[in-house]
NUSEBA-351059 format. One line per 3 residues: number of its first residue (from 0); their letters; for each residue x, y, z of N, C-alpha, C. Coordinates in Angstrom, 2 decimals, always signed. Layout:
N
NUM = a = X,Y,Z,X,Y,Z,X,Y,Z ~ ...
REM end
This chain:
236
0 = mki = +31.48,+160.07,-44.95,+31.61,+158.89,-45.32,+32.85,+157.91,-45.59 ~ +33.42,+156.83,-45.18,+34.26,+156.23,-44.90,+34.64,+155.47,-46.20 ~ +35.84,+155.38,-46.50,+36.09,+154.35,-47.86,+36.32,+153.16,-47.25
3 = dhs = +35.29,+152.09,-47.95,+35.30,+150.84,-47.37,+36.71,+150.49,-47.11 ~ +36.88,+149.21,-46.17,+38.06,+148.57,-46.03,+38.39,+147.53,-47.30 ~ +37.53,+147.19,-47.85,+37.98,+146.20,-48.92,+38.83,+147.04,-50.01
6 = paq = +40.05,+146.08,-50.62,+40.99,+146.93,-51.39,+40.22,+147.43,-52.68 ~ +39.44,+146.42,-52.97,+38.49,+146.93,-54.46,+37.58,+147.99,-54.25 ~ +37.24,+148.29,-53.25,+36.54,+149.23,-52.87,+37.08,+150.63,-52.83
9 = klr = +38.36,+150.37,-52.26,+39.18,+151.69,-52.08,+39.81,+152.23,-53.37 ~ +40.25,+151.04,-53.97,+40.59,+151.68,-55.42,+39.51,+152.34,-56.26 ~ +38.49,+151.91,-56.37,+37.07,+152.43,-56.91,+36.99,+153.87,-56.25
12 = aak = +36.89,+154.02,-55.05,+36.94,+155.37,-54.37,+38.02,+156.35,-54.78 ~ +39.20,+155.59,-54.66,+40.63,+156.62,-55.36,+40.46,+156.90,-56.88 ~ +39.97,+156.14,-57.22,+39.73,+156.49,-58.86,+38.72,+157.69,-59.20
15 = rvw = +37.52,+157.26,-58.52,+36.49,+158.24,-58.30,+36.88,+159.58,-57.87 ~ +37.82,+159.40,-56.75,+37.86,+161.08,-56.60,+38.98,+161.99,-57.27 ~ +39.85,+160.80,-57.85,+40.54,+161.51,-58.95,+40.21,+161.93,-60.21
18 = rss = +39.32,+161.22,-60.57,+38.74,+161.57,-61.92,+37.71,+162.77,-61.50 ~ +37.16,+163.13,-60.43,+36.37,+164.11,-60.11,+37.27,+165.50,-60.45 ~ +38.49,+165.04,-59.96,+39.60,+166.60,-60.22,+40.50,+166.63,-61.41
21 = hpa = +40.19,+165.53,-62.35,+41.03,+165.60,-63.48,+39.90,+164.67,-64.61 ~ +38.73,+165.38,-65.05,+37.89,+164.96,-66.01,+38.58,+164.58,-67.22 ~ +39.57,+165.34,-67.67,+39.90,+165.23,-69.24,+40.87,+164.01,-69.37
24 = ccl = +41.07,+162.99,-68.15,+41.80,+161.94,-68.29,+40.94,+160.75,-68.08 ~ +41.55,+159.66,-68.82,+41.12,+158.58,-69.00,+41.80,+157.63,-67.73 ~ +41.33,+156.77,-66.98,+41.82,+155.83,-65.78,+42.15,+154.48,-66.59
27 = srg = +43.04,+153.95,-65.81,+43.35,+152.69,-66.40,+42.40,+151.61,-65.17 ~ +42.44,+150.58,-65.54,+41.67,+149.64,-64.49,+42.22,+149.41,-63.05 ~ +43.56,+149.78,-63.23,+44.29,+149.75,-61.58,+44.86,+148.46,-61.34
30 = rit = +45.57,+148.43,-59.99,+46.15,+147.54,-59.86,+46.33,+146.95,-58.15 ~ +45.93,+146.21,-57.48,+46.02,+145.53,-56.36,+46.93,+144.64,-55.69 ~ +48.24,+145.30,-54.70,+48.77,+144.33,-54.07,+48.62,+143.92,-52.53
33 = rgs = +49.08,+143.44,-51.89,+48.86,+143.10,-50.67,+49.09,+144.36,-49.75 ~ +50.19,+145.36,-50.17,+50.10,+146.60,-49.40,+49.81,+147.79,-50.08 ~ +49.52,+147.67,-51.38,+48.99,+149.05,-52.23,+48.19,+148.90,-53.27
36 = lsf = +47.79,+149.97,-53.90,+46.81,+150.10,-54.75,+47.51,+151.24,-55.65 ~ +47.21,+150.88,-57.13,+47.49,+151.99,-57.93,+46.68,+151.86,-59.31 ~ +46.76,+152.87,-60.09,+46.18,+153.05,-61.45,+46.98,+154.07,-62.05
39 = gst = +46.88,+154.11,-63.58,+46.98,+155.45,-64.12,+45.99,+156.36,-64.77 ~ +46.52,+157.48,-64.82,+45.56,+158.31,-65.45,+46.28,+159.32,-66.77 ~ +45.59,+159.22,-67.94,+46.30,+159.37,-68.87,+45.72,+160.81,-69.65
42 = rtl = +46.30,+161.85,-70.24,+45.53,+162.67,-71.31,+46.38,+162.60,-72.20 ~ +45.48,+163.14,-73.45,+46.00,+162.90,-74.50,+45.95,+164.73,-74.92 ~ +47.24,+164.95,-75.26,+47.62,+166.65,-75.65,+47.64,+167.14,-77.05
45 = gag = +48.05,+166.14,-77.91,+47.89,+166.32,-79.49,+48.09,+164.42,-79.89 ~ +48.24,+164.67,-81.20,+48.66,+163.74,-82.04,+50.02,+162.82,-81.44 ~ +49.81,+161.73,-81.06,+50.92,+161.10,-80.38,+51.74,+161.52,-78.98
48 = vev = +51.12,+162.16,-78.55,+51.60,+162.87,-77.41,+50.66,+163.02,-76.01 ~ +51.11,+162.28,-75.07,+50.32,+162.05,-73.92,+51.19,+162.18,-72.70 ~ +50.19,+162.69,-71.58,+51.01,+162.47,-70.42,+50.22,+161.47,-69.40
51 = tww = +50.79,+160.88,-68.72,+50.26,+160.05,-67.77,+50.72,+160.04,-66.44 ~ +49.83,+160.16,-65.38,+50.06,+160.13,-63.67,+49.99,+158.74,-63.03 ~ +51.39,+158.30,-62.73,+50.79,+157.02,-61.81,+50.55,+157.36,-60.53
54 = vta = +49.61,+156.64,-60.03,+48.96,+157.27,-58.49,+49.00,+155.97,-57.87 ~ +49.78,+155.91,-57.00,+50.07,+154.72,-55.77,+49.99,+155.23,-54.42 ~ +49.09,+154.30,-53.92,+48.64,+154.50,-52.42,+49.23,+153.26,-51.77
57 = wkv = +49.91,+153.32,-50.72,+50.47,+152.22,-50.09,+50.71,+152.07,-48.53 ~ +50.41,+151.11,-47.95,+50.58,+150.95,-46.52,+51.71,+151.34,-45.59 ~ +52.01,+152.33,-45.21,+52.91,+152.52,-44.29,+52.73,+151.76,-42.79
60 = ddk = +51.89,+151.51,-42.01,+52.06,+150.90,-41.09,+50.43,+150.55,-40.93 ~ +49.94,+150.02,-39.51,+48.82,+149.53,-39.61,+47.55,+150.50,-39.45 ~ +48.10,+151.98,-39.16,+47.21,+153.04,-39.09,+47.43,+153.87,-40.60
63 = scs = +48.31,+154.17,-40.98,+48.64,+155.32,-41.97,+48.91,+154.61,-43.39 ~ +48.60,+155.41,-44.34,+49.06,+155.14,-45.83,+49.69,+156.48,-46.30 ~ +50.37,+156.20,-47.25,+51.10,+157.23,-48.25,+50.66,+157.40,-49.62
66 = lqv = +50.69,+158.52,-50.10,+50.18,+158.83,-52.01,+51.67,+159.17,-52.47 ~ +51.84,+158.31,-53.36,+52.81,+159.18,-54.72,+52.15,+159.09,-55.72 ~ +52.31,+160.27,-56.77,+52.04,+160.27,-58.02,+53.26,+160.87,-59.02
69 = rmq = +53.17,+160.04,-59.93,+54.56,+160.34,-60.70,+53.62,+160.88,-62.03 ~ +54.58,+161.75,-62.77,+53.96,+161.91,-64.01,+55.09,+161.33,-65.24 ~ +54.69,+161.08,-66.20,+55.11,+160.52,-67.06,+54.90,+161.13,-68.74
72 = lyd = +55.88,+161.36,-69.23,+55.67,+162.01,-70.52,+55.73,+160.76,-71.94 ~ +54.95,+161.27,-72.74,+55.04,+160.05,-73.91,+54.91,+160.99,-75.36 ~ +55.83,+160.68,-76.16,+55.92,+161.09,-77.78,+56.19,+160.35,-78.85
75 = erv = +55.32,+160.31,-79.51,+55.65,+158.95,-80.56,+56.99,+159.79,-81.64 ~ +57.03,+161.17,-81.49,+58.20,+161.45,-82.26,+59.57,+160.97,-81.59 ~ +59.55,+161.15,-80.11,+60.73,+160.87,-79.43,+60.80,+159.37,-79.64
78 = nal = +59.77,+158.51,-79.54,+60.10,+157.07,-79.49,+60.52,+156.58,-80.86 ~ +60.28,+157.31,-81.95,+60.45,+156.66,-83.34,+62.07,+157.23,-83.49 ~ +62.40,+158.07,-82.93,+63.94,+158.32,-82.97,+64.86,+157.19,-82.12
81 = rai = +63.97,+156.87,-81.01,+64.68,+155.95,-80.27,+64.70,+154.95,-80.81 ~ +63.80,+154.35,-81.49,+63.57,+153.14,-82.18,+64.65,+152.59,-83.15 ~ +65.31,+153.99,-83.80,+66.53,+153.93,-84.69,+67.50,+153.49,-84.03
84 = amg = +67.87,+153.79,-82.80,+68.83,+153.77,-81.77,+68.83,+152.59,-81.41 ~ +67.80,+151.88,-80.84,+67.51,+150.50,-80.36,+67.30,+149.51,-81.38 ~ +66.65,+149.72,-82.52,+66.88,+148.77,-83.58,+65.24,+148.28,-83.38
87 = sds = +64.44,+148.58,-82.45,+62.91,+148.00,-82.11,+62.68,+149.21,-81.79 ~ +60.84,+149.06,-81.94,+59.99,+149.82,-81.51,+60.05,+149.88,-79.99 ~ +59.27,+151.04,-79.56,+58.90,+151.15,-77.88,+57.84,+151.93,-78.12
90 = stg = +56.79,+151.36,-76.94,+55.38,+152.29,-76.84,+55.75,+152.95,-75.48 ~ +56.24,+152.99,-74.74,+56.60,+153.61,-73.33,+57.06,+154.98,-73.07 ~ +56.61,+155.74,-72.10,+57.10,+156.85,-72.08,+58.37,+157.13,-71.64
93 = fld = +58.85,+158.49,-72.02,+60.58,+158.16,-72.25,+61.10,+159.20,-71.03 ~ +60.50,+159.76,-69.94,+60.55,+160.51,-68.59,+59.60,+160.54,-67.75 ~ +59.84,+160.57,-66.65,+58.94,+160.52,-65.55,+59.21,+161.23,-64.43
96 = fdv = +58.81,+161.75,-63.35,+59.20,+162.16,-62.37,+58.12,+162.66,-61.06 ~ +58.67,+162.45,-59.88,+57.38,+162.74,-59.05,+57.26,+164.14,-58.92 ~ +55.75,+163.81,-58.53,+54.78,+165.62,-58.94,+55.55,+166.53,-57.70
99 = paa = +55.27,+166.07,-56.40,+55.44,+167.02,-55.39,+56.88,+167.49,-55.63 ~ +57.86,+166.61,-55.95,+59.16,+167.04,-55.87,+59.45,+167.93,-57.32 ~ +59.15,+167.64,-58.24,+59.15,+168.48,-59.45,+58.50,+169.83,-59.08
102 = ssl = +57.10,+170.00,-58.34,+56.56,+171.33,-58.44,+57.41,+172.33,-57.43 ~ +58.01,+171.69,-56.10,+58.79,+171.88,-54.97,+59.93,+172.69,-55.84 ~ +60.74,+171.87,-57.01,+61.93,+172.47,-57.55,+62.00,+173.46,-58.35
105 = mdg = +60.53,+173.49,-58.91,+60.30,+174.84,-59.60,+60.22,+176.11,-58.99 ~ +59.74,+175.88,-57.55,+59.59,+177.11,-56.82,+60.91,+177.25,-55.87 ~ +61.54,+176.57,-56.17,+62.94,+176.64,-55.38,+62.63,+176.62,-53.90
108 = qem = +62.14,+175.18,-53.43,+61.67,+174.76,-52.02,+62.50,+173.72,-51.87 ~ +62.18,+173.37,-50.58,+62.82,+171.57,-50.57,+61.99,+170.76,-50.61 ~ +62.73,+169.50,-51.09,+61.88,+168.33,-51.54,+60.72,+168.11,-50.41
111 = phh = +59.36,+167.82,-50.78,+58.49,+167.49,-49.51,+58.56,+165.79,-49.33 ~ +57.96,+165.88,-47.82,+57.99,+164.18,-47.37,+56.33,+164.01,-48.13 ~ +56.30,+162.28,-48.49,+54.78,+161.99,-48.82,+54.02,+162.20,-47.79
114 = qlf = +52.78,+163.18,-48.22,+52.00,+163.15,-46.97,+51.20,+161.54,-46.67 ~ +51.07,+161.61,-45.21,+50.42,+160.41,-44.79,+48.88,+160.52,-44.53 ~ +48.32,+159.64,-44.40,+46.95,+160.10,-44.09,+46.10,+158.59,-43.59
117 = dsn = +45.25,+158.48,-42.83,+44.44,+157.48,-42.15,+44.28,+156.33,-43.29 ~ +44.51,+155.12,-42.66,+44.51,+154.02,-44.03,+42.86,+153.74,-44.09 ~ +41.81,+154.03,-43.22,+40.87,+154.15,-43.37,+40.18,+155.67,-43.43
120 = asa = +40.70,+156.57,-44.06,+40.42,+157.81,-44.22,+38.86,+157.98,-45.11 ~ +38.26,+159.08,-44.74,+37.05,+159.31,-45.35,+37.37,+159.58,-46.90 ~ +36.24,+159.65,-48.00,+36.44,+159.84,-49.06,+36.70,+161.37,-49.14
123 = eef = +36.28,+162.33,-48.41,+36.76,+163.60,-48.03,+38.04,+163.90,-47.69 ~ +38.35,+163.33,-46.65,+39.79,+163.47,-46.44,+40.77,+163.24,-47.43 ~ +40.40,+161.72,-48.14,+41.39,+161.59,-49.53,+41.15,+162.38,-50.58
126 = arv = +39.94,+163.17,-50.56,+39.75,+164.00,-51.46,+41.03,+165.57,-51.49 ~ +41.08,+165.52,-49.99,+41.79,+166.96,-49.65,+43.33,+166.46,-50.21 ~ +43.44,+165.28,-49.99,+45.13,+165.13,-50.53,+45.39,+165.05,-51.80
129 = vad = +44.35,+164.67,-52.63,+44.42,+164.29,-53.93,+44.24,+166.14,-54.28 ~ +43.59,+166.80,-54.00,+43.48,+168.39,-54.35,+44.83,+169.03,-54.02 ~ +45.66,+168.38,-52.93,+47.00,+169.21,-53.19,+47.85,+168.66,-54.31
132 = ysk = +47.79,+167.12,-54.35,+48.61,+167.03,-55.76,+48.19,+167.27,-57.08 ~ +46.92,+167.75,-57.13,+46.29,+168.41,-58.35,+46.76,+169.93,-58.43 ~ +46.99,+170.43,-57.23,+47.33,+171.93,-57.12,+48.76,+172.12,-57.58
135 = rid = +49.39,+171.25,-57.27,+50.92,+171.00,-57.81,+50.95,+170.43,-59.27 ~ +50.17,+169.81,-60.09,+50.13,+169.51,-61.20,+49.55,+170.57,-61.93 ~ +48.71,+171.66,-61.30,+48.57,+172.55,-62.10,+49.91,+173.79,-62.20
138 = riw = +50.26,+173.58,-60.91,+51.52,+174.52,-60.87,+52.57,+174.31,-61.85 ~ +52.80,+172.69,-62.06,+53.82,+172.33,-62.94,+53.47,+172.97,-64.64 ~ +52.00,+172.94,-64.76,+51.69,+173.07,-66.11,+51.75,+174.70,-66.40
141 = rfv = +52.00,+175.31,-65.13,+51.75,+177.18,-65.49,+53.17,+177.17,-65.59 ~ +54.19,+176.48,-64.98,+55.44,+176.83,-64.97,+55.85,+176.64,-66.47 ~ +55.39,+175.95,-67.54,+55.74,+175.75,-68.86,+54.52,+176.07,-69.88
144 = ggp = +53.73,+176.86,-69.40,+52.63,+177.25,-70.24,+51.49,+176.72,-70.59 ~ +51.39,+175.57,-69.81,+50.03,+175.26,-69.88,+50.30,+173.60,-70.55 ~ +48.89,+172.85,-70.46,+48.93,+171.56,-70.83,+48.84,+171.65,-72.42
147 = svp = +49.92,+171.44,-73.02,+49.68,+171.37,-74.42,+51.04,+170.41,-75.10 ~ +51.20,+170.26,-76.57,+52.38,+169.79,-76.91,+53.70,+170.43,-76.87 ~ +53.72,+172.01,-77.11,+54.46,+172.79,-76.41,+55.01,+172.79,-75.32
150 = gve = +54.00,+172.74,-74.33,+54.01,+172.49,-72.85,+54.84,+171.15,-72.33 ~ +54.67,+170.51,-73.29,+55.19,+168.78,-73.01,+56.40,+169.18,-73.18 ~ +56.84,+169.92,-74.40,+58.23,+169.67,-74.90,+59.34,+170.74,-74.02
153 = rla = +58.67,+171.90,-73.15,+59.48,+172.65,-72.51,+59.65,+171.93,-71.07 ~ +58.42,+171.20,-70.74,+58.81,+170.55,-69.45,+59.58,+169.28,-69.62 ~ +59.84,+168.70,-70.73,+60.97,+167.50,-70.80,+62.32,+168.41,-70.73
156 = iwa = +62.35,+169.23,-71.44,+63.79,+169.86,-71.80,+63.97,+170.53,-69.89 ~ +62.97,+170.97,-69.51,+63.35,+171.46,-68.12,+63.82,+170.18,-66.94 ~ +63.08,+168.78,-67.40,+63.24,+167.84,-66.63,+64.40,+167.37,-66.85
159 = lrn = +64.93,+167.47,-68.04,+66.21,+166.84,-68.38,+67.68,+167.70,-68.05 ~ +67.17,+169.04,-67.74,+68.21,+170.09,-67.25,+68.50,+169.71,-65.78 ~ +67.51,+168.87,-65.22,+67.42,+168.79,-63.66,+67.23,+167.57,-63.18
162 = cda = +67.82,+166.65,-63.98,+68.00,+165.13,-63.47,+68.89,+165.04,-62.49 ~ +69.68,+165.75,-61.93,+70.70,+165.83,-60.84,+69.86,+165.97,-59.70 ~ +68.43,+166.15,-59.95,+67.78,+166.38,-58.63,+67.55,+165.13,-57.71
165 = gti = +67.78,+163.84,-58.54,+67.29,+162.82,-57.95,+65.99,+162.05,-58.03 ~ +64.93,+162.65,-58.78,+63.68,+162.35,-58.64,+63.26,+162.21,-60.02 ~ +63.91,+162.35,-61.00,+63.34,+162.79,-62.42,+64.68,+161.44,-63.30
168 = wht = +63.64,+160.63,-63.96,+64.34,+159.36,-64.72,+63.82,+159.71,-66.03 ~ +64.99,+159.26,-66.95,+64.39,+159.10,-68.27,+65.14,+157.59,-68.69 ~ +64.31,+157.00,-69.76,+64.66,+155.92,-70.09,+65.69,+155.92,-71.00
171 = syg = +66.08,+154.57,-71.36,+67.85,+154.38,-71.94,+67.21,+155.50,-73.56 ~ +68.16,+156.27,-73.76,+68.23,+157.12,-75.20,+67.17,+158.03,-75.00 ~ +66.21,+157.83,-74.22,+64.75,+158.58,-73.94,+65.20,+160.09,-73.94
174 = gvc = +66.11,+160.30,-73.27,+66.44,+161.87,-72.74,+67.03,+162.29,-73.70 ~ +67.94,+161.57,-74.60,+68.81,+162.24,-75.63,+67.97,+161.97,-76.87 ~ +67.11,+161.27,-77.45,+66.27,+161.38,-78.40,+65.24,+162.60,-78.11
177 = aaf = +64.75,+162.88,-76.81,+63.48,+164.02,-76.69,+64.38,+165.59,-76.87 ~ +65.46,+165.45,-76.38,+66.36,+166.87,-76.51,+66.53,+167.01,-77.98 ~ +67.22,+165.80,-78.93,+67.10,+166.12,-80.39,+65.75,+166.58,-80.96
180 = tyg = +64.82,+165.76,-80.62,+63.26,+165.97,-81.15,+62.85,+167.37,-81.09 ~ +63.41,+167.80,-79.74,+62.74,+169.29,-79.27,+63.84,+170.40,-79.70 ~ +64.60,+169.96,-80.37,+65.86,+171.10,-81.14,+66.94,+171.62,-80.04
183 = ese = +66.98,+170.77,-78.86,+68.10,+170.99,-78.28,+69.19,+170.04,-78.50 ~ +70.08,+170.16,-79.34,+71.11,+169.49,-79.76,+72.41,+169.46,-79.08 ~ +72.60,+170.59,-78.42,+73.75,+170.57,-77.25,+73.34,+170.08,-76.18
186 = lah = +72.03,+169.85,-75.61,+71.73,+169.50,-74.53,+72.05,+167.75,-74.82 ~ +71.44,+167.71,-76.00,+71.55,+165.88,-76.35,+72.89,+165.53,-76.25 ~ +73.76,+166.35,-76.68,+75.24,+165.87,-76.82,+75.62,+166.03,-75.64
189 = eli = +75.34,+166.77,-74.74,+75.87,+166.60,-72.99,+75.49,+165.47,-72.24 ~ +74.18,+164.95,-72.79,+73.58,+163.67,-72.29,+74.12,+162.61,-72.69 ~ +74.67,+162.63,-74.07,+75.56,+161.48,-74.74,+76.72,+161.46,-73.73
192 = aef = +77.40,+162.46,-73.84,+78.89,+162.41,-73.11,+78.36,+161.94,-71.67 ~ +77.66,+162.64,-71.12,+77.60,+161.68,-69.60,+77.17,+160.18,-69.42 ~ +76.41,+159.90,-70.55,+75.87,+158.41,-70.68,+76.96,+157.60,-70.69
195 = msq = +78.15,+158.01,-72.02,+79.44,+157.36,-72.65,+80.10,+157.35,-70.92 ~ +80.17,+158.52,-70.36,+81.15,+158.47,-69.39,+80.75,+157.38,-68.32 ~ +79.53,+157.02,-68.15,+79.23,+156.41,-66.94,+79.39,+155.10,-67.55
198 = wee = +79.35,+154.75,-69.02,+79.75,+153.51,-69.14,+81.40,+153.20,-69.40 ~ +82.22,+154.04,-69.85,+83.45,+154.07,-69.28,+83.78,+153.39,-68.34 ~ +83.21,+154.39,-67.30,+83.75,+153.85,-65.67,+83.37,+152.56,-65.44
201 = rvr = +82.32,+152.29,-65.79,+81.93,+150.54,-65.81,+82.64,+149.76,-66.32 ~ +83.03,+150.17,-67.21,+83.97,+148.90,-68.37,+85.30,+148.82,-67.33 ~ +85.79,+150.24,-66.80,+86.97,+149.98,-65.90,+87.10,+149.35,-64.59
204 = eep = +85.81,+149.41,-64.12,+85.24,+148.63,-62.91,+84.93,+147.50,-62.96 ~ +84.25,+147.17,-63.87,+84.18,+145.46,-64.35,+84.40,+145.08,-65.56 ~ +85.62,+144.77,-65.81,+86.33,+144.74,-67.14,+85.84,+143.06,-67.30
207 = rdi = +84.41,+142.79,-67.80,+84.11,+141.56,-68.19,+83.85,+141.55,-69.41 ~ +83.65,+140.23,-70.33,+83.08,+140.18,-71.64,+81.85,+141.01,-71.77 ~ +80.90,+140.38,-70.99,+79.58,+140.96,-71.16,+79.41,+142.68,-71.11
210 = ife = +80.25,+143.09,-70.11,+80.07,+144.28,-70.29,+81.06,+145.34,-71.23 ~ +81.87,+144.63,-71.99,+82.48,+144.94,-73.14,+81.64,+145.16,-74.37 ~ +80.93,+144.03,-74.54,+79.97,+143.66,-75.40,+78.78,+144.74,-75.19
213 = tyh = +78.38,+144.74,-74.15,+77.18,+145.88,-73.94,+77.68,+147.13,-74.27 ~ +78.73,+147.67,-73.83,+79.45,+149.24,-74.16,+79.43,+149.17,-75.57 ~ +80.05,+148.13,-76.27,+80.31,+148.04,-77.76,+79.03,+148.47,-78.28
216 = rvr = +77.89,+147.73,-77.89,+76.50,+147.94,-78.55,+76.12,+149.30,-78.23 ~ +76.41,+149.94,-77.03,+75.87,+151.08,-76.73,+76.48,+152.16,-77.79 ~ +78.02,+152.34,-77.88,+78.33,+153.01,-78.65,+77.72,+152.79,-80.46
219 = qdl = +77.46,+151.56,-80.50,+76.86,+151.64,-82.13,+75.75,+152.19,-82.11 ~ +74.93,+151.89,-80.84,+73.21,+152.67,-80.91,+73.45,+154.07,-81.02 ~ +74.30,+154.67,-80.26,+74.26,+156.27,-80.09,+75.14,+156.65,-81.68
222 = erl = +75.70,+156.06,-82.15,+76.27,+156.40,-83.40,+75.26,+156.63,-84.26 ~ +74.71,+155.47,-84.34,+73.27,+155.27,-85.18,+72.45,+156.53,-85.36 ~ +71.85,+156.66,-83.81,+71.25,+157.81,-83.37,+71.84,+158.97,-84.07
225 = qea = +72.74,+159.43,-83.98,+73.40,+160.64,-84.18,+73.48,+161.11,-85.83 ~ +73.91,+159.57,-86.52,+73.86,+159.60,-88.02,+72.69,+160.03,-88.24 ~ +71.43,+159.30,-87.66,+70.00,+159.58,-88.18,+69.51,+161.05,-88.15
228 = vrr = +69.92,+161.87,-86.82,+69.80,+163.27,-86.68,+70.62,+164.03,-87.77 ~ +72.05,+163.39,-88.04,+72.81,+164.43,-89.25,+71.84,+164.29,-90.61 ~ +71.23,+163.06,-90.77,+71.00,+162.44,-92.00,+69.53,+161.69,-92.15
231 = pnr = +68.39,+162.70,-91.73,+67.17,+161.99,-91.17,+66.44,+161.63,-92.60 ~ +66.67,+161.87,-93.67,+66.08,+160.93,-94.90,+66.55,+159.50,-95.20 ~ +67.70,+159.11,-94.58,+68.20,+158.03,-94.86,+67.51,+156.91,-93.81
234 = ym = +66.55,+157.48,-92.77,+66.03,+156.45,-92.49,+64.41,+156.50,-92.46 ~ +64.02,+157.38,-93.26,+62.70,+157.59,-93.50,+62.22,+156.05,-94.22
REM end
């Protein structure tokens, strides 16, 4: 069975195949652009703790498509601490990474290239591509002891310790707040030192008023964050 040429039909088919491999997830409506289609797949693991996979298929050329799957972590506890630093609430994930890259890094393998498949692939062929990503997701969960709140915590700490791999990103203060939340104070302070070093270098290279003002605000944010960690009752 061929996947219909209509983008809307392709999106529905892609979501149907993904859902068959991930029945515990809730899928977003999805998005279609001129050269790509995408949707989110979210799994709740505990109160305020979720994992979302962002699935994107895009057209490489007239005949080929590629698929990317990124995994995003969300934890209300991390965002609550982050809100103290930023002075406003946030409902976004605090860390995300490329699924094939992370699973390969866990196994000590080279970073893989994105798989290519026919832009008019059959549902069965697309399912085989999705199956490979699903196996990699299962590998990631096995590495941290399974899909659970403690598993998310261990996965976040592993990812923060491997940010130099180039395919792992955390939001402003998100990594620091996650490290504090999950009891890794030493790692949190290492991330703060790295963050401040980057800003200090930027101040030296771009000595402009707006850079000085932002740098000063960042320092205040991080000081407020560290005070909240030292004296949590003050911010309750």
